[in-house]
C-alpha positions as CSV (number, residue, x, y, z in Angstrom):
1,M,2.4,-49.6,30.2
2,K,1.5,-46.0,31.1
3,K,4.2,-44.6,28.9
4,M,3.0,-46.7,26.0
5,T,-0.6,-45.5,26.4
6,V,0.5,-41.9,26.6
7,A,2.7,-42.3,23.5
8,F,-0.2,-44.0,21.6
9,L,-2.6,-41.2,22.6
10,F,-0.1,-38.6,21.6
11,F,0.4,-40.3,18.2
12,L,-3.4,-40.5,17.6
13,T,-3.8,-36.8,18.5
14,L,-1.0,-35.9,16.1
15,L,-2.6,-37.9,13.3
16,F,-5.9,-36.2,14.0
17,F,-4.5,-32.7,13.6
18,I,-2.5,-33.5,10.5
19,G,-5.4,-35.2,8.8
20,Q,-8.0,-32.5,9.9
21,G,-6.7,-29.9,7.4
22,R,-7.2,-32.3,4.5
23,T,-10.6,-33.7,5.4
24,L,-12.6,-30.8,6.7
25,S,-11.6,-28.1,4.1
26,Q,-13.3,-27.9,0.7
27,P,-11.2,-28.4,-2.3
28,V,-10.1,-25.1,-4.0
29,S,-11.7,-24.9,-7.5
30,K,-10.2,-22.6,-10.2
31,E,-13.4,-22.4,-12.2
32,T,-16.2,-20.0,-11.2
33,P,-19.6,-21.4,-10.3
34,I,-22.5,-21.0,-12.7
35,I,-25.2,-19.5,-10.6
36,K,-28.7,-19.0,-12.2
37,L,-31.7,-17.2,-10.7
38,G,-34.6,-19.6,-10.4
39,E,-38.2,-19.0,-9.3
40,I,-39.1,-15.9,-7.3
41,T,-42.2,-16.1,-5.2
42,F,-43.9,-13.3,-3.4
43,R,-46.4,-13.9,-0.5
44,V,-48.2,-11.5,1.8
45,R,-48.7,-12.8,5.3
46,E,-51.0,-11.2,7.8
47,I,-50.2,-11.5,11.5
48,E,-53.0,-10.8,13.9
49,S,-52.1,-8.1,16.5
50,S,-53.9,-5.3,18.2
51,P,-55.0,-2.6,17.3
52,S,-54.5,-3.6,13.6
53,P,-53.1,-6.6,11.9
54,L,-49.5,-6.5,10.5
55,K,-48.9,-7.4,6.9
56,I,-45.5,-8.9,5.9
57,L,-44.2,-9.3,2.4
58,E,-42.2,-12.5,2.1
59,I,-39.9,-13.0,-0.9
60,Y,-38.5,-16.4,-1.7
61,T,-35.7,-16.5,-4.2
62,E,-34.3,-19.7,-5.7
63,L,-30.6,-19.7,-6.5
64,L,-29.3,-22.6,-8.6
65,N,-25.6,-23.6,-8.8
66,R,-25.3,-25.4,-12.2
67,S,-21.6,-26.3,-11.6
68,R,-21.0,-29.6,-10.0
69,T,-17.4,-29.0,-9.1
70,A,-17.3,-25.3,-8.0
71,T,-19.0,-23.8,-5.0
72,A,-19.9,-20.1,-4.5
73,P,-17.6,-18.4,-2.0
74,A,-19.1,-17.4,1.4
75,N,-21.0,-14.1,1.4
76,S,-20.8,-13.8,-2.4
77,I,-24.6,-13.7,-3.0
78,K,-26.3,-10.6,-1.7
79,A,-29.9,-9.6,-1.8
80,V,-31.0,-5.9,-1.7
81,V,-34.6,-5.0,-1.1
82,S,-35.7,-1.4,-1.3
């Protein structure tokens, strides 16, 4: 009985690792994503502090992926503020 249980657990573990590569990874797409720049919003926030309040400029940028089948690769969108 113990051998059967160990064999069954080994089989389940083996199936888990074989199936993990297919289910957790995203499908590779050969087309490039269509990314459009959406609305850009600027907001100035004031934070109370002593001796003078701090002002922070917040920039919100909307990026839209128009492609339903392709995703943008990781770290492919960069923002530069100067």
